[in-house]
Backbone as CSV, one residue per row, in Angstrom:
resi,resn,N_x,N_y,N_z,CA_x,CA_y,CA_z,C_x,C_y,C_z
1,UNK,15.558,-21.852,35.275,15.638,-21.845,33.830,14.264,-21.693,33.176
2,UNK,13.198,-22.343,33.680,11.891,-22.140,33.091,11.458,-20.684,33.146
3,UNK,11.841,-19.962,34.201,11.468,-18.556,34.293,12.137,-17.736,33.209
4,UNK,13.380,-18.073,32.886,14.092,-17.347,31.842,13.427,-17.574,30.493
5,UNK,13.029,-18.789,30.213,12.385,-19.092,28.943,11.019,-18.428,28.857
6,UNK,10.330,-18.415,29.980,9.014,-17.790,29.984,9.136,-16.290,29.780
7,UNK,10.235,-15.691,30.253,10.416,-14.247,30.128,10.916,-13.824,28.758
8,UNK,11.532,-14.710,28.017,12.112,-14.355,26.725,11.093,-13.856,25.714
9,UNK,9.967,-14.554,25.515,9.010,-14.052,24.525,8.475,-12.674,24.883
10,UNK,8.285,-12.436,26.171,7.784,-11.125,26.579,8.785,-10.032,26.261
11,UNK,10.046,-10.298,26.551,11.070,-9.291,26.256,11.210,-9.109,24.758
12,UNK,11.134,-10.190,24.006,11.246,-10.106,22.543,10.109,-9.322,21.937
13,UNK,8.881,-9.581,22.396,7.741,-8.857,21.851,7.753,-7.402,22.300
14,UNK,8.204,-7.152,23.535,8.310,-5.769,24.005,9.364,-5.032,23.194
15,UNK,10.462,-5.703,22.879,11.512,-5.097,22.064,11.015,-4.793,20.663
16,UNK,10.248,-5.705,20.088,9.690,-5.504,18.757,8.695,-4.345,18.750
17,UNK,7.880,-4.273,19.795,6.923,-3.174,19.915,7.658,-1.843,20.038
18,UNK,8.727,-1.815,20.827,9.517,-0.583,20.975,10.140,-0.165,19.649
19,UNK,10.688,-1.116,18.937,11.305,-0.814,17.639,10.262,-0.303,16.660
20,UNK,9.134,-0.980,16.599,8.061,-0.558,15.699,7.552,0.832,16.069
21,UNK,7.416,1.087,17.350,6.971,2.406,17.812,7.958,3.492,17.390
22,UNK,9.239,3.220,17.535,10.255,4.203,17.134,10.264,4.427,15.629
23,UNK,10.142,3.351,14.865,10.132,3.476,13.402,8.940,4.305,12.950
24,UNK,7.766,4.018,13.512,6.574,4.753,13.110,6.635,6.204,13.582
25,UNK,7.243,6.444,14.726,7.327,7.803,15.250,8.357,8.637,14.487
26,UNK,9.511,8.081,14.236,10.595,8.828,13.591,10.565,8.684,12.075
27,UNK,10.176,7.510,11.605,10.169,7.249,10.169,11.390,6.444,9.753
28,UNK,11.249,5.769,8.637,12.326,4.955,8.088,12.242,5.071,6.577
29,UNK,13.359,5.371,5.950,13.383,5.519,4.499,14.316,4.460,3.929
30,UNK,13.823,3.745,2.928,14.624,2.768,2.217,14.611,3.190,0.755
31,UNK,15.789,3.338,0.181,15.878,3.772,-1.212,16.805,2.835,-1.971
32,UNK,16.471,2.592,-3.213,17.317,1.727,-4.019,16.924,1.747,-5.479
33,UNK,17.797,1.277,-6.318,17.541,1.184,-7.748,17.744,-0.260,-8.194
34,UNK,16.899,-0.686,-9.102,17.043,-2.002,-9.711,17.279,-1.762,-11.194
35,UNK,18.383,-2.278,-11.688,18.698,-2.102,-13.104,18.806,-3.471,-13.757
36,UNK,18.125,-3.600,-14.883,18.178,-4.840,-15.656,18.943,-4.549,-16.939
37,UNK,20.021,-5.294,-17.125,20.863,-5.088,-18.305,21.076,-6.405,-19.024
38,UNK,21.278,-6.291,-20.319,21.586,-7.463,-21.140,22.745,-7.071,-22.038
39,UNK,23.825,-7.806,-21.932,25.035,-7.530,-22.709,25.470,-6.081,-22.519
40,UNK,25.499,-5.655,-21.283,25.906,-4.312,-20.885,25.038,-3.202,-21.467
41,UNK,23.812,-3.552,-21.889,22.838,-2.564,-22.360,21.719,-2.524,-21.324
42,UNK,21.534,-1.342,-20.760,20.516,-1.201,-19.727,19.130,-1.241,-20.369
43,UNK,18.327,-2.212,-19.958,16.990,-2.379,-20.517,15.908,-1.739,-19.652
44,UNK,16.118,-1.779,-18.355,15.077,-1.322,-17.443,15.701,-0.821,-16.146
45,UNK,15.192,0.295,-15.666,15.607,0.821,-14.367,14.365,1.079,-13.543
46,UNK,14.345,0.548,-12.352,13.239,0.768,-11.425,13.808,1.442,-10.192
47,UNK,13.267,2.603,-9.878,13.698,3.323,-8.679,12.669,3.070,-7.586
48,UNK,13.166,2.610,-6.466,12.282,2.290,-5.349,12.600,3.219,-4.187
49,UNK,11.573,3.897,-3.708,11.689,4.743,-2.528,10.583,4.321,-1.588
50,UNK,10.925,3.884,-0.420,9.952,3.398,0.540,10.129,4.165,1.844
51,UNK,9.039,4.715,2.320,9.075,5.414,3.597,8.055,4.773,4.510
52,UNK,8.488,4.417,5.684,7.594,3.812,6.662,7.513,4.753,7.854
53,UNK,6.299,5.218,8.135,6.075,6.065,9.302,4.583,6.069,9.598
54,UNK,4.218,6.676,10.704,2.801,6.757,11.043,2.140,7.819,10.171
55,UNK,0.821,7.752,10.055,0.079,8.737,9.278,0.257,10.118,9.895
56,UNK,0.256,10.197,11.207,0.455,11.483,11.882,1.804,12.098,11.507
57,UNK,2.838,11.274,11.502,4.176,11.759,11.159,4.221,12.188,9.698
58,UNK,3.601,11.417,8.811,3.590,11.764,7.386,2.895,13.106,7.174
59,UNK,1.754,13.315,7.822,1.048,14.592,7.694,1.876,15.729,8.280
60,UNK,2.593,15.448,9.350,3.415,16.465,10.011,4.521,16.963,9.075
61,UNK,5.072,16.069,8.260,6.146,16.478,7.352,5.623,16.806,5.953
62,UNK,4.301,16.858,5.816,3.712,17.322,4.561,3.441,16.250,3.524
63,UNK,3.464,15.008,3.925,3.177,13.922,2.989,1.750,13.430,3.224
64,UNK,0.795,14.044,2.532,-0.599,13.632,2.679,-1.238,13.404,1.310
65,UNK,-0.437,12.931,0.386,-0.894,12.743,-0.993,-2.020,11.729,-1.103
66,UNK,-2.117,10.790,-0.195,-3.164,9.768,-0.277,-4.559,10.362,-0.115
67,UNK,-4.653,11.529,0.518,-5.952,12.168,0.701,-6.539,12.639,-0.627
68,UNK,-5.662,12.977,-1.571,-6.108,13.591,-2.817,-5.942,12.683,-4.031
69,UNK,-5.413,11.501,-3.853,-5.239,10.559,-4.951,-6.542,9.802,-5.170
70,UNK,-7.176,10.005,-6.326,-8.485,9.393,-6.559,-8.415,7.866,-6.636
71,UNK,-7.242,7.334,-6.916,-7.104,5.877,-6.963,-7.027,5.279,-5.561
72,UNK,-6.520,6.051,-4.619,-6.414,5.560,-3.250,-7.616,5.938,-2.406
73,UNK,-8.300,6.992,-2.793,-9.490,7.440,-2.064,-10.655,7.574,-3.032
74,UNK,-11.149,6.441,-3.558,-12.223,6.523,-4.551,-13.490,7.148,-3.991
75,UNK,-13.699,7.064,-2.709,-14.874,7.652,-2.090,-14.878,9.169,-2.215
76,UNK,-13.711,9.767,-2.271,-13.603,11.218,-2.379,-14.218,11.706,-3.681
77,UNK,-13.948,11.017,-4.780,-14.531,11.397,-6.073,-16.052,11.328,-6.018
78,UNK,-16.557,10.286,-5.398,-18.013,10.128,-5.292,-18.615,11.261,-4.461
79,UNK,-17.934,11.647,-3.396,-18.419,12.740,-2.550,-18.400,14.055,-3.323
80,UNK,-17.331,14.299,-4.072,-17.260,15.523,-4.867,-18.360,15.567,-5.919
81,UNK,-18.595,14.431,-6.577,-19.658,14.365,-7.580,-21.025,14.599,-6.942
82,UNK,-21.257,13.977,-5.810,-22.524,14.168,-5.113,-22.704,15.625,-4.687
83,UNK,-21.608,16.246,-4.259,-21.645,17.650,-3.872,-22.059,18.524,-5.052
84,UNK,-21.497,18.270,-6.226,-21.864,19.027,-7.427,-23.338,18.834,-7.779
85,UNK,-23.799,17.598,-7.695,-25.205,17.313,-8.004,-26.143,18.015,-7.014
86,UNK,-25.787,18.001,-5.745,-26.617,18.662,-4.740,-26.641,20.182,-4.939
87,UNK,-25.512,20.744,-5.330,-25.471,22.184,-5.607,-26.377,22.542,-6.784
88,UNK,-26.382,21.701,-7.806,-27.260,21.948,-8.963,-28.727,21.830,-8.562
89,UNK,-29.053,20.842,-7.762,-30.431,20.710,-7.277,-30.831,21.921,-6.447
90,UNK,-29.930,22.421,-5.640,-30.206,23.603,-4.828,-30.473,24.818,-5.720
91,UNK,-29.666,24.988,-6.778,-29.892,26.096,-7.712,-31.277,26.009,-8.351
92,UNK,-31.668,24.810,-8.769,-32.985,24.632,-9.383,-34.102,24.971,-8.401
93,UNK,-33.973,24.507,-7.169,-34.980,24.808,-6.153,-35.054,26.310,-5.860
94,UNK,-33.903,26.971,-5.814,-33.904,28.420,-5.584,-34.603,29.155,-6.719
95,UNK,-34.377,28.705,-7.954,-35.053,29.329,-9.106,-36.556,29.135,-9.023
96,UNK,-36.976,27.918,-8.649,-38.416,27.649,-8.530,-39.056,28.513,-7.448
97,UNK,-38.386,28.621,-6.309,-38.911,29.448,-5.220,-38.985,30.902,-5.672
98,UNK,-37.964,31.372,-6.361,-37.965,32.756,-6.841,-39.107,32.989,-7.826
99,UNK,-39.330,32.031,-8.728,-40.411,32.206,-9.698,-41.779,32.136,-9.015
100,UNK,-41.921,31.273,-8.026,-43.186,31.207,-7.288,-43.421,32.490,-6.500
101,UNK,-42.381,33.044,-5.941,-42.488,34.296,-5.189,-42.889,35.435,-6.117
102,UNK,-42.297,35.455,-7.307,-42.623,36.498,-8.279,-44.077,36.382,-8.724
103,UNK,-44.533,35.191,-9.034,-45.929,34.964,-9.438,-46.890,35.350,-8.322
104,UNK,-46.536,34.942,-7.109,-47.395,35.203,-5.952,-47.532,36.701,-5.703
105,UNK,-46.451,37.444,-5.791,-46.526,38.891,-5.556,-47.274,39.584,-6.690
106,UNK,-47.204,39.068,-7.921,-47.962,39.622,-9.050,-49.460,39.425,-8.868
107,UNK,-49.860,38.289,-8.356,-51.276,38.014,-8.110,-51.815,38.931,-7.022
108,UNK,-51.018,39.147,-5.996,-51.460,40.010,-4.893,-51.678,41.434,-5.387
109,UNK,-50.826,41.898,-6.276,-50.978,43.249,-6.800,-52.273,43.380,-7.615
110,UNK,-52.577,42.316,-8.403,-53.802,42.344,-9.210,-55.056,42.335,-8.340
111,UNK,-54.982,41.587,-7.226,-56.142,41.477,-6.337,-56.428,42.797,-5.626
112,UNK,-55.456,43.599,-5.409,-55.658,44.865,-4.690,-56.228,45.852,-5.618
């Protein structure tokens, strides 16, 4: 009997791991509506759609909205802003180099 009790938690946790693995691999969708009414007058309706799956599975079926949502990926906005600033700095440096090159070639012509 002690062996059976000792084996139960292992089987239970293995079963839970298997179930979780299947849910994340295949996905699970829970959908429902919550309606709040007073005296048969609908005051509020909340629609709930919940999908549970792995990130790989979500990307596979085309659900990758979290990558582009600035509220969920605030770092992305900062990277985009930094990218714009760096591009502007690059443009300024290119203009300076071009103007220095133009001045330098003008001086060489005068010296000859």
